[in-house]
C-alpha positions as CSV (number, residue, x, y, z in Angstrom):
1,M,118.8,-51.2,-50.9
2,L,117.5,-52.7,-47.6
3,V,114.9,-55.4,-48.0
4,T,112.7,-55.5,-44.9
5,D,110.9,-58.7,-43.9
6,Q,107.7,-56.7,-43.2
7,A,107.6,-55.2,-46.7
8,I,107.9,-58.7,-48.2
9,L,105.2,-60.1,-45.9
10,D,102.9,-57.2,-46.5
11,Y,103.2,-57.7,-50.3
12,I,102.7,-61.5,-50.2
13,A,99.6,-61.0,-47.9
14,T,97.9,-59.1,-50.7
15,H,99.4,-61.2,-53.5
16,P,99.4,-64.8,-52.3
17,G,101.3,-67.1,-54.7
18,A,103.5,-64.3,-56.1
19,G,106.8,-65.3,-57.6
20,R,110.2,-64.1,-56.5
21,E,110.7,-61.6,-59.4
22,N,107.3,-60.0,-58.9
23,I,108.1,-59.6,-55.2
24,R,111.5,-58.1,-55.9
25,K,110.1,-55.6,-58.4
26,A,107.3,-54.5,-56.0
27,V,109.2,-54.4,-52.8
28,A,112.8,-53.7,-53.6
29,P,113.4,-53.1,-57.4
30,E,117.0,-52.1,-56.8
31,A,117.9,-55.3,-54.8
32,S,119.6,-58.1,-56.6
33,D,117.9,-61.4,-57.4
34,T,120.3,-63.1,-55.0
35,T,119.4,-60.7,-52.1
36,M,115.7,-61.4,-52.6
37,W,116.3,-65.1,-52.8
38,R,118.1,-65.1,-49.6
39,A,115.4,-63.1,-47.8
40,L,112.7,-65.3,-49.1
41,K,114.6,-68.5,-48.1
42,R,115.2,-67.2,-44.6
43,L,111.5,-66.3,-44.2
44,T,110.6,-69.8,-45.5
45,D,113.1,-71.5,-43.1
46,E,111.7,-69.5,-40.2
47,G,108.2,-70.9,-41.1
48,R,106.8,-67.5,-42.0
49,L,106.3,-68.3,-45.7
50,T,105.4,-71.5,-47.6
51,V,106.5,-72.3,-51.1
52,S,104.6,-74.0,-53.9
53,G,105.7,-75.0,-57.4
54,K,109.2,-75.2,-58.8
55,A,111.6,-73.2,-60.9
56,R,109.8,-70.3,-62.7
57,A,106.5,-71.5,-61.3
58,T,107.6,-71.0,-57.6
59,G,105.2,-69.0,-55.6
60,Y,105.1,-67.7,-52.0
61,T,102.3,-67.4,-49.5
62,L,102.2,-66.5,-45.8
63,A,102.4,-69.5,-43.6
64,G,99.5,-70.5,-41.3
65,S,97.4,-68.0,-39.5
66,A,99.8,-65.2,-40.4
67,E,98.3,-65.1,-43.9
68,V,94.8,-64.6,-42.5
69,R,95.8,-61.9,-40.0
70,A,97.8,-60.0,-42.6
71,Y,95.0,-60.3,-45.2
72,L,92.5,-58.9,-42.7
73,Q,94.5,-55.7,-42.3
74,T,92.8,-54.6,-45.5
75,P,89.2,-53.3,-44.9
76,Y,86.6,-55.7,-46.0
77,N,85.1,-53.3,-48.6
78,K,88.5,-53.1,-50.3
79,R,89.2,-56.8,-50.4
80,P,88.4,-58.7,-53.6
81,A,84.9,-60.2,-53.9
82,K,84.7,-63.9,-53.1
83,T,82.0,-66.5,-53.9
84,Y,81.5,-70.1,-52.8
85,N,84.3,-72.4,-53.9
86,K,83.1,-75.9,-54.4
87,E,86.6,-77.2,-54.6
88,F,87.2,-76.3,-51.0
89,L,84.7,-79.0,-49.9
90,D,85.4,-81.4,-52.9
91,C,89.1,-81.7,-52.2
92,Y,88.5,-82.8,-48.6
93,V,88.7,-86.6,-48.4
94,P,87.6,-88.0,-45.0
95,D,90.5,-89.7,-43.1
96,K,92.9,-88.7,-45.8
97,T,92.7,-85.0,-45.6
98,F,93.1,-83.5,-42.1
99,Y,92.6,-79.9,-41.0
100,L,94.1,-80.9,-37.6
101,S,97.5,-82.4,-37.5
102,T,98.3,-85.7,-35.8
103,P,100.1,-84.0,-32.9
104,D,97.2,-81.6,-32.5
105,R,94.7,-84.4,-32.4
106,E,96.7,-86.3,-29.9
107,R,97.0,-83.2,-27.7
108,L,93.2,-82.6,-27.9
109,H,92.5,-86.3,-27.0
110,D,94.8,-86.2,-24.0
111,A,93.1,-83.0,-22.8
112,G,89.6,-84.2,-23.5
113,K,89.6,-87.5,-21.6
114,P,87.7,-87.2,-18.3
115,A,89.5,-88.0,-15.0
116,G,88.6,-91.3,-13.4
117,E,87.6,-94.7,-14.7
118,P,85.9,-95.2,-18.1
119,T,82.1,-94.9,-17.9
120,P,79.3,-96.3,-20.1
121,A,78.8,-94.3,-23.3
122,G,76.7,-91.1,-22.6
123,T,77.3,-91.1,-18.9
124,Y,79.9,-88.3,-19.0
125,A,77.6,-86.1,-21.1
126,R,74.7,-86.5,-18.6
127,R,76.9,-85.8,-15.6
128,I,78.2,-82.5,-16.9
129,L,74.9,-81.4,-18.4
130,E,74.0,-78.9,-15.7
131,K,77.3,-77.0,-16.2
132,L,77.3,-77.4,-19.9
133,L,73.8,-75.9,-20.3
134,V,75.0,-72.7,-18.7
135,D,78.5,-72.5,-20.1
136,L,77.7,-73.3,-23.7
137,A,74.4,-71.4,-23.8
138,W,76.1,-68.3,-22.4
139,A,79.3,-68.5,-24.5
140,S,77.6,-69.3,-27.8
141,S,75.0,-66.5,-27.2
142,R,77.7,-64.1,-26.2
143,M,79.4,-64.7,-29.5
144,E,76.3,-63.4,-31.2
145,G,76.3,-60.2,-29.2
146,N,74.0,-61.3,-26.4
147,T,74.6,-59.1,-23.3
148,Y,73.5,-61.5,-20.6
149,D,76.4,-62.2,-18.2
150,I,77.0,-65.8,-17.1
151,L,75.2,-65.4,-13.7
152,Q,72.2,-63.9,-15.5
153,T,72.3,-66.8,-17.9
154,E,72.4,-69.3,-15.0
155,Q,69.3,-67.7,-13.5
156,L,67.5,-67.9,-16.8
157,V,68.6,-71.5,-17.6
158,K,68.0,-72.9,-14.2
159,F,65.0,-70.9,-12.9
160,G,63.5,-69.2,-16.0
161,E,64.2,-65.7,-14.5
162,E,64.8,-63.1,-17.2
163,A,67.3,-60.3,-16.5
164,T,65.7,-56.9,-16.2
165,G,66.4,-54.2,-18.8
166,K,67.3,-56.8,-21.5
167,D,65.8,-57.4,-25.0
168,R,63.5,-60.4,-24.8
169,K,65.2,-61.8,-27.9
170,E,68.3,-62.3,-25.8
171,A,66.5,-64.6,-23.4
172,V,64.9,-66.5,-26.2
173,M,68.4,-67.1,-27.7
174,I,69.7,-68.5,-24.5
175,L,66.7,-70.7,-23.8
176,N,66.9,-72.0,-27.4
177,H,70.5,-73.0,-26.7
178,K,69.3,-74.8,-23.5
179,E,66.8,-76.7,-25.6
180,A,69.3,-77.7,-28.3
181,I,72.0,-78.8,-25.8
182,Q,69.4,-80.8,-23.8
183,Y,68.2,-82.4,-27.0
184,L,71.8,-83.4,-27.9
185,V,72.6,-84.9,-24.4
186,D,69.2,-86.6,-24.0
187,N,69.6,-88.3,-27.4
188,I,73.4,-88.8,-27.4
189,D,73.2,-92.5,-28.0
190,E,71.0,-92.1,-31.1
191,I,71.9,-88.7,-32.4
192,G,74.4,-88.5,-35.2
193,I,75.9,-86.4,-38.0
194,N,73.0,-86.5,-40.4
195,R,70.7,-84.1,-42.2
196,Q,67.8,-84.6,-39.8
197,D,69.7,-84.1,-36.6
198,V,71.6,-81.0,-37.8
199,C,68.3,-79.6,-39.0
200,N,66.7,-80.4,-35.6
201,I,69.4,-78.5,-33.8
202,H,68.9,-75.5,-36.1
203,A,65.1,-75.6,-35.5
204,L,65.6,-75.6,-31.8
205,L,68.2,-72.8,-31.9
206,S,66.1,-70.6,-34.2
207,D,62.7,-71.1,-32.6
208,G,61.0,-67.7,-32.3
209,L,63.9,-65.8,-33.8
210,L,63.2,-66.0,-37.5
211,I,60.7,-63.8,-39.4
212,D,59.3,-66.8,-41.1
213,P,58.8,-69.7,-38.6
214,A,58.9,-72.1,-41.5
215,M,62.6,-71.3,-42.1
216,A,63.5,-73.0,-38.8
217,G,65.1,-76.4,-39.5
218,R,64.9,-75.9,-43.3
219,L,67.7,-75.2,-45.7
220,R,68.0,-71.7,-47.1
221,R,65.9,-70.8,-50.2
222,M,67.0,-67.1,-50.5
223,P,70.2,-65.1,-51.0
224,A,72.3,-64.4,-47.9
225,G,75.1,-62.0,-47.1
226,I,77.9,-62.0,-44.6
227,G,78.5,-58.9,-42.5
228,Y,81.9,-57.3,-42.8
229,S,83.1,-59.7,-45.4
230,S,83.6,-59.7,-49.1
231,Y,82.2,-63.3,-49.3
232,T,78.9,-64.1,-50.9
233,P,77.6,-67.7,-50.2
234,P,75.6,-69.6,-52.9
235,D,72.0,-68.5,-53.5
236,D,70.7,-71.4,-55.6
237,E,68.6,-73.7,-53.3
238,F,69.5,-76.8,-55.3
239,I,73.2,-76.1,-54.9
240,I,72.7,-75.4,-51.2
241,G,70.9,-78.7,-50.8
242,E,73.5,-80.6,-52.7
243,E,76.5,-79.0,-51.0
244,F,74.8,-79.5,-47.6
245,D,74.3,-83.2,-48.2
246,I,78.0,-83.6,-49.3
247,T,79.1,-81.7,-46.2
248,I,77.1,-83.9,-43.9
249,E,78.1,-87.1,-45.7
250,K,81.8,-86.2,-45.5
251,A,81.5,-85.1,-41.8
252,A,79.8,-88.4,-40.9
253,A,82.7,-90.4,-42.6
254,I,85.4,-88.8,-40.4
255,A,86.7,-91.2,-37.8
256,D,88.4,-88.8,-35.4
257,P,85.9,-86.9,-33.2
258,F,88.0,-83.7,-33.1
259,E,88.6,-83.6,-36.9
260,Q,84.9,-84.2,-37.3
261,S,84.0,-81.4,-34.8
262,F,86.3,-78.9,-36.5
263,F,85.1,-79.9,-39.9
264,L,81.5,-79.0,-38.9
265,L,82.7,-75.7,-37.4
266,V,84.3,-74.8,-40.7
267,H,81.8,-76.0,-43.4
268,I,78.4,-75.3,-41.9
269,P,79.1,-71.5,-41.7
270,Y,81.0,-71.5,-45.0
271,L,77.9,-72.8,-46.9
272,Q,75.5,-70.7,-44.9
273,A,73.0,-73.6,-45.3
274,F,70.3,-71.9,-43.3
275,A,68.7,-68.4,-43.6
276,D,70.3,-67.5,-40.2
277,V,71.7,-69.1,-37.0
278,N,74.4,-71.0,-39.0
279,K,77.3,-70.3,-36.6
280,R,75.2,-71.3,-33.6
281,T,74.2,-74.5,-35.4
282,S,77.8,-75.3,-36.1
283,R,78.9,-74.7,-32.5
284,I,76.3,-77.1,-31.0
285,S,76.7,-79.7,-33.8
286,S,80.5,-79.6,-33.3
287,N,79.9,-81.1,-29.9
288,I,78.1,-84.2,-31.2
289,P,81.2,-86.2,-31.9
290,L,82.9,-85.1,-28.7
291,L,80.1,-86.1,-26.4
292,K,79.5,-89.3,-28.3
293,A,83.1,-90.2,-27.7
294,D,82.8,-89.3,-24.0
295,L,85.2,-86.5,-24.4
296,A,85.0,-83.1,-22.7
297,P,82.8,-80.7,-24.7
298,M,83.8,-77.5,-26.4
299,S,82.0,-74.9,-24.3
300,F,83.5,-72.0,-26.3
301,I,83.6,-70.2,-22.9
302,T,87.2,-69.2,-23.3
303,M,87.2,-68.6,-27.0
304,D,88.3,-65.1,-28.2
305,D,85.2,-63.9,-30.1
306,R,87.2,-61.5,-32.4
307,A,89.7,-64.2,-33.3
308,Y,86.8,-66.6,-34.0
309,I,85.2,-64.2,-36.4
310,D,88.5,-63.5,-38.1
311,G,89.1,-67.2,-38.4
312,L,85.8,-67.6,-40.1
313,I,86.5,-64.7,-42.5
314,G,89.8,-66.5,-43.3
315,I,87.6,-69.5,-44.4
316,Y,85.0,-67.4,-46.2
317,E,87.5,-65.4,-48.3
318,L,90.7,-67.5,-48.4
319,N,89.5,-71.0,-47.6
320,N,92.3,-71.0,-45.0
321,V,91.5,-72.8,-41.8
322,S,94.7,-72.0,-40.0
323,L,93.5,-69.1,-37.8
324,L,90.2,-70.8,-36.8
325,R,92.2,-74.0,-36.1
326,E,94.5,-72.1,-33.8
327,V,91.6,-70.5,-32.0
328,Y,89.8,-73.9,-31.7
329,I,92.7,-75.7,-30.2
330,D,93.5,-73.0,-27.7
331,A,89.9,-72.7,-26.6
332,Y,89.4,-76.4,-26.4
333,L,92.4,-77.0,-24.2
334,A,91.2,-74.4,-21.8
335,S,87.6,-75.5,-22.0
336,A,88.5,-79.2,-21.3
337,E,90.1,-78.3,-18.0
338,N,86.7,-77.1,-16.7
339,Y,85.2,-80.6,-17.4
340,K,88.1,-82.8,-16.2
341,T,86.4,-84.1,-13.1
342,L,83.1,-85.8,-13.3
343,R,80.4,-84.5,-11.1
344,A,80.3,-86.5,-7.8
345,E,76.6,-86.8,-7.5
346,V,74.7,-89.7,-9.0
347,D,72.1,-88.8,-11.6
348,T,69.3,-90.8,-10.0
349,P,69.6,-92.4,-6.5
350,E,69.0,-96.1,-6.6
351,K,65.6,-97.4,-5.4
352,A,67.3,-99.1,-2.4
353,A,68.4,-95.7,-1.1
354,I,64.8,-94.6,-0.8
355,A,62.3,-97.5,-0.6
356,Y,64.5,-99.6,1.7
357,R,66.4,-97.0,3.5
358,D,65.8,-98.4,7.0
359,F,66.6,-101.9,6.0
360,V,69.8,-100.9,4.3
361,K,71.0,-99.2,7.6
362,E,70.0,-102.3,9.6
363,A,71.8,-104.7,7.3
364,I,75.0,-102.7,7.3
365,R,75.0,-102.4,11.1
366,T,74.5,-106.1,11.3
367,S,77.2,-106.9,8.8
368,V,79.7,-104.7,10.7
369,L,78.8,-105.6,14.3
370,D,77.8,-109.3,13.9
371,Y,79.3,-110.7,10.6
372,K,82.4,-108.5,10.5
373,A,82.1,-108.9,6.7
374,F,79.6,-108.5,3.9
375,D,77.9,-111.9,3.5
376,P,75.5,-111.7,0.5
377,D,73.7,-114.9,1.4
378,A,73.1,-113.7,5.0
379,V,71.9,-110.3,3.8
380,M,69.7,-112.0,1.2
381,A,68.1,-114.0,4.0
382,M,67.6,-110.8,6.0
383,A,65.9,-109.2,3.1
384,E,63.5,-112.2,2.7
385,A,62.8,-112.1,6.4
386,K,62.0,-108.4,6.2
387,N,59.6,-109.0,3.3
388,V,61.7,-107.1,0.7
389,P,59.9,-108.1,-2.6
390,E,61.7,-110.9,-4.4
391,E,62.1,-108.8,-7.6
392,D,64.0,-106.1,-5.6
393,R,66.2,-108.3,-3.4
394,A,69.2,-108.8,-5.7
395,E,69.4,-105.0,-6.4
396,V,69.0,-104.2,-2.7
397,V,71.7,-106.7,-1.6
398,A,74.1,-105.4,-4.3
399,Y,73.5,-101.8,-3.1
400,I,74.2,-102.8,0.5
401,G,77.4,-104.5,-0.6
402,A,78.6,-101.4,-2.4
403,Q,77.8,-99.2,0.6
404,F,79.6,-101.7,3.0
405,N,82.8,-101.7,0.9
406,G,82.7,-97.9,0.9
407,L,82.7,-97.6,4.7
408,H,85.4,-95.6,6.5
409,E,85.7,-93.7,9.8
410,G,84.5,-90.5,8.1
411,N,81.1,-91.9,7.1
412,V,80.1,-94.6,9.6
413,I,77.9,-92.1,11.4
414,R,75.3,-92.7,8.7
415,Y,74.7,-96.1,10.2
416,K,75.0,-95.1,13.9
417,L,78.4,-96.7,14.0
418,K,81.7,-95.6,15.5
419,P,85.1,-95.6,13.8
420,E,86.3,-98.3,16.2
421,D,83.5,-100.6,15.0
422,L,85.4,-101.0,11.7
423,A,88.3,-102.8,13.4
424,G,88.7,-106.3,12.1
425,I,86.0,-106.3,9.4
426,A,86.8,-107.9,6.1
427,R,86.1,-106.0,2.9
428,E,86.8,-106.5,-0.8
């Protein structure tokens, strides 16, 4: 009798951990034990099955995301009921257990490092803020069924202009994302993975969207259900509080920012710690470790929404992170490309560029035409003669030096100079 790979995989998908004999009886009862052994060995060698146990206790499960995808072929109302599994969280040991492999983390780090020289902590997050506000607010809202397109989102985020013909709830959802992201970036030096900050993010994201305003920023005190899933999260508020604290404590102890980010993306939705807005809270919170490490954010802009939900169902019902991990890595690699280059504009022009604009131009012209170099002492004397306040002089002179060293034939027009005026000048 022909033993087909698909028949074996289909059976194991609905009977994870099944032994060889049970698989043979169900799939190909007329096949020999040797034939089935060879088929299972080949599928294992190809990486399509994983083996656990030994001898008579040997069991087979689908490898990686294939298990989740195969499992989801069965309609949710025909899948076995699942409840919260404490062991899923308990067995995770920070910096010893890893959802992301070493090669995967290395790939993510390489992709997430911004181009250019290292900058002070938090600088990168602030320079990409304008783009991140639109990208992340749109993508995360889209994943909740929001119908604003990205241009409408930009108009709303930047100018407060609502799109016509849309439910007002959609605008509130997007503006809440803006507030939460702004809070994260404005406080990136102080914010951390702790109960208060995660609750703050939830409060900002859920503002005006919950029936009871008191539920914003507060852990769930009522039963909750998951749409299109056979999973039921815990409903005891004391268990929720206890598990939430363990989740946050373990997340905070993870050293690698990507592992930490992914852990939050897995366990906040799994617990369903809040009455609603759990996935949104996990998506914004998952960016805390990335931005604190001056890595490109996860904007979720390229994430496949269906695959994301399927990945979460794999966590809810199988405690299998493989599909969500696959989706996370693919989406981050694409997202990071959009944030590779730092924004060229400074966040706030220096005082010298405004208050001493005319003096700066005069000092640079004099340095080029008369000194043929930048002489800090001579420029300091000029500043004193021009009555630049003593408390500002050092900053003004340093600014002039930086501008002088950045001169080239394409920008000398700013100082009423000609390209040939640069001939023979000395610069650092």
